[in-house]
N, C-alpha and C positions, 0 to 999 in steps of 0.2 A: 887587633888581637883576636885570635880565634878562641873558641871555647875549648879546643884541645889544649891550648896553652894554659887556659884556666884549670883544666883537669890536671895538667902537669903540676901546676902550683899546689893544688889540693893534695896530690899524691906526695909531693916533696914535703909539704907541711905536716901531713898526718900519717904517712906510711913509711917513707923511705929515710929521709935524712934526720928528721927531728922527732921521731916517734917516742924516744925516751923522754925528751923534754915535754912533749905533748902529754904523755901519760902522767908525768909528775904534776903537771899543771891542771889537767882536766879530770883525771880519774877514769876508771874503767866504765863507770855507769853513764858518763856524759858523752853525747854524740858530738861530732864536729860542729854541726850547725847550732846545737845548744850552746856550745862553747863560744861561738862567735855572736850568737844572739844575746848572751849575757854581757859581753865585753865590747862589741861593736854593733849595737842594736840598729843604728841608722842604716848601716850597710846591708844587714840582713833584711830590714823592712823594705828598703828600696828594691832589693832583689825580688822579694816575694810579692810586692804590690805592682811594680812597673812591668815586670815580665808578662804576667797574664794580660795586661792592657795591650801590649804589643801583639800578643797572640790574637786577641780579639779584633785588632785592626788588620793585621797582616794576613792571617790565614784565609779570611774571605776576600780581601781586596786584591791580593796578589794573583789568584786564579782569574779574577775578573779582568785585571790588567792584561794577563796573558791572552785571554779570549779576544780582547780588543786589539792588541798589537798583532796577533797572529791571524786575525780575521782576513779573509781574502781581499776585501776592499782596502784594508790598511797596508798589508804587506806586499801587494802586487807591484808597487813601484817605490817602495820605501824600505831600503835595506836596513836602516836603523831599527825598524820595527822588529826585525829578526832578533837583533841583540836585546832589545827591550823585552820581547816576549820570552826569550830564554832566561833573561835576568829575573823575570817575575816567577817563572817555574822554579828556578834555583832558590829563590827566597822562600817559596812555598814549601819546598822539600826541607830546607834548613829549619824553618820554624816548627814544622811537624816533628822533626828529629830532636829539636831543642827541647821539646816538652819532656822527653825522657831524661835529658840532662838536668832540667830544672827540678823534676820530681826527685831525682837521685841526690843532687847536691844541696838544693835549697830546702827540701822537705824531708830528706832522709828515707825516701821510699825506693826500695830496690826495683829496678826496671830491667836493665839490659845485662846485669852481672850474670855471667855463666860461661862455661866452656864454649868456644866457637863464637858465641854472640858478642863477646867483647871485641874480638878481632874484626868481625864483620861490621859491627856497629860503628866503630871508630873509623874504619875505612870509608864507609858510606857517609858518615856524619861530616867528615872534614872536606869531602869533595865539593859540595855547593859553596862552602866558605872560600875555598880556593878559586872557584869559578867566577864568583860575583865580581871581585876587583878586576879580573882579567877581561871579563865582558865589558866592563866600563872602560877599560883601557882600549879595547877593540873598537868600540864605537866612537871613542874620543879621537883615535887615530883616523878613523874614517871621516869624521867631521872636519878634521884638520885638512885632509886631502880635498874634501868637497869645497871648503872655503878658501884655502890657500893655494890649491893647485886645481882649479876648476876644469882645466882642459883635459885632465886625465881622470876626472870624476866618473865619466861614463864607463871607463875601463875597470876601475878598482872598486867603485862603490855600487855594486850590483847586489841584487837579492841572492843570486846564486853564490857569489863569492862570500856573502855574509853567512850563508848556511854552512859553507865549507869551513870558514874561520871558526864558527861556533862549535862545530863538530871536532875540529882540531884542538880547540881549547879544552873541550870536554875530555878528550883522550889524554891530553897533557896533564890535566888536573887529576885524572884517575891514576896516572903513573905516579904523580906526587903523593897521592893518598895511600897507595899500596903499602909503603913501609909502616903505616900505622898498624897493619895486621901483624907485623913483626914486633913492634914496640909494646903492644898491649896484649895482655892475656888475663885469665881469671886466676887470682891469687887465693888459694884455698886457706891460707893462714889467716888472712884478714877478710875473706869472703867478699871480695870486691875486685873490680877491674884494676889492674896495676901494671906497671912496667914489668917485663919479664925479669925473673930473679937474676939471670945472667947479665942483665944490663944495669943492675942496681949500682955497681961500682964503675960503670962505663960512662964516658962523656958523650956517647953517640946520641942518646935521646935528646939531650939539650942541644947538641951541635946541629942535629937534623932540624929540630924545632926552630932554632935561630936562623938557619939558612932559608928555610921555607917561609918563615914569618917575615924575614927581611926582604925577600924577593917579592912575595905576593902582597904583603900588607905595608911594605915600606917603599920599595923601588917602583912597583906598579902605580900606586897613587901619586908618587912624585912625578913619574913620567907623564901621567895624565894631567897633572898640574902644569907641566911645561907645555904640553900641546894645547891646553886650554888658554894659556897666556898668549901663545902664538895665534890662536883663532881670534881671541878678543882684539889683539893688536891689528890683525888683518881686517876684521869687521870695522874697527874704528878708522883704519886707513881708507877703506872703501867708502865709508860714510862721508868722510871729509872731502873726498874727491868728487862727490855729487852724484845725483841720480843717473847721469849718463854713464858713469863708470860702474855704478852699483848694479844696474840692470843685468848686464851679461854675466857678472861675477856671482850674482845671488843664486842662480840656478834653481829657480822655483819660486822666487819672490817671497811673499809673506809666509806661505806655507813652510818654505825652507828656513826662514828666519825663526818661525815658531819652533820648528824642530831643533834648530841650533840652540835656542834658549832652553828648551827642555833638557837637551843632552848636557849643556853646560851646567845647569842647575843640579842634575843628577851627579855629574862628575865631581863638582865642588862639595856636594853633600857627602859623598863617599870619602873624600879627602878629609873633611872636617870631623868625620865620625870614626874613621879608622886610624889615622895617624896618632891621635892622643892615646888610643888604646895600645898601640904599638910602643909608644914611649913609656906608658905606665908599666906594661909588662917587662920592658927592658930594665926597669928599676927594681924588680922583684927581690933580687938578692941583696939590695941595699936596706931592706926592711925585714930581716928574718925574725922568727920567734925569739922570745927571750929565753933565758936559762932559769930553771928552777920554778918556784911557785910564782903565781901571778902577783904582780905588785912589787916584787923584790928586784926586778930588773927593768930599767927604763926602756929597754928594747921592746918590751911588750906594748907600751903606749904607742911607740912609733909604728909597730906592726899593726895595731888595731886602726890607727889613723890611715895607714896605707890601704888596709882592707876596705875601709869605708870609701875612700877616694876611688879605689879600683872598681868597686861595685857600681858606683855612680857612672864612671866612664864606660863600664861594660854595658849598662843600660842604654847609654847614648849610642853606643855601637850597635846594639840590638835594634834600635829604632831604624837603622839603615836598611834592615830587612823587612820592615813593616810599613814604612810611611811614604814610599815612592808614589803611591796613588795620588796623594795630595799635590805632589810636584807635577805629575802628569796633568792633573785636572786644572791647576792654576796656570801652567805655562803652555799647555797644548790645546789649541782650539779644536783640532781634528779629534783629539781624544775626548774632549767634552761632548762633541757631536755624537761620536760613536757610543759614549756612555749613556747619553740621553736616549738614543735610539734603542739601546739594549735594555734599559731599565723601564722605559715607558714609550714603546714604539709608536703607537698611534698619536698620542697627544704631542709628543716631541717632534714628530714629523710635520705636524700641522701648525706648530706655534714655536715661538722663541727665536731670538735673533741668530743663534748659532746654527739653526737648521735652514738659514737663508730664506725665511718666509717673509712675505710682505703682505700686510693687511690680512693676516691669518691664513694665507694661501701658500702652500709649500712650493718652493722652487728647487727642491732637492733633486739631484741627478739631471738637472737641465742646465744648459748654457743660456744665460739670460742677461738682459740689460734692463735697467730701470728707465722708463720713459714717463712723461707727464701726460695725464689724461685730463683735459679741461683745466690744466694748470694747477690741479689740486692733488690727485692721487697717483701713487707709484703703481705700475703695472708690470707683471712678468711677461716678457715676450721671448720667443726663441730666437737665438742668433742664426743668421743665414750664413 
């Protein structure tokens, strides 16, 4: 579920549909978040505590991941690095823009409300959210081709083609996000960003949100799941047929397998974090605000429970934009090597098993083999 969908829900709860009921229950002096803090304190606390933690993790780690994946040594023969680098940049942009949403809705601090800024902000804000699942689908399809159709891998899984696909997806997502400039504008009556007055009685905003949410956050992750299952089945089939069959199909040996493991982990993580949010968002209308004063209508209790569950799920979804670094580090040997070189170039080049050193001497950037010297020590020698 995108945060634009979250914004739609806030608008429908506080401005458009239920404003009369909200005013009767809250009173003019109480803000929206004060209202929820009193009645659903766990949901508000989760929002206010967990979100800054994900900012602290994701905002520095995502640019670091982009530097590693888009570095010349990593990307020169690894088309998946293009997708992962673009994904890291997309997550960085999203988290920075999400700060304004968090200040606005969780803390009641005005940030982007204003003429023109509402339209521009929502157009830019939704773009990286659309882009991330499609990038994951893109490299999932590429990995499917590499593993299940290895004889056409050299044709379709190239760095040049990956760059073209990423740019095409960026353009497509921009077209999908442009209608946000039409949906949103500054409402002078409530002094906040709101759907245009001409759309208050129209089904277009909800219809457009449903179509884009279903496609980007429903169909795309499910399609990635299908391709992942096919890849896993093929890897299992190759493994059971033995090393003689696995060698030509592996296309890169251990390095390719590590890359496949990384991409599978990322893809499954996206599926597990986005699909629950899509389901929760789809149930929004089943838990509306109650009528009249608080406590007089059982619908209020259901609404507050839904709000709490929704906030927890939203934080799980937000983790998808902040925590990929840990997946890269755990599953990717090449990523670990590049990270160590970047963070401690001298020490890591001369020590550590990941830098291919033996007895404290680095064998990095050499083709070597281990031989016995007097039957005791391993020595690096250059292959002829």
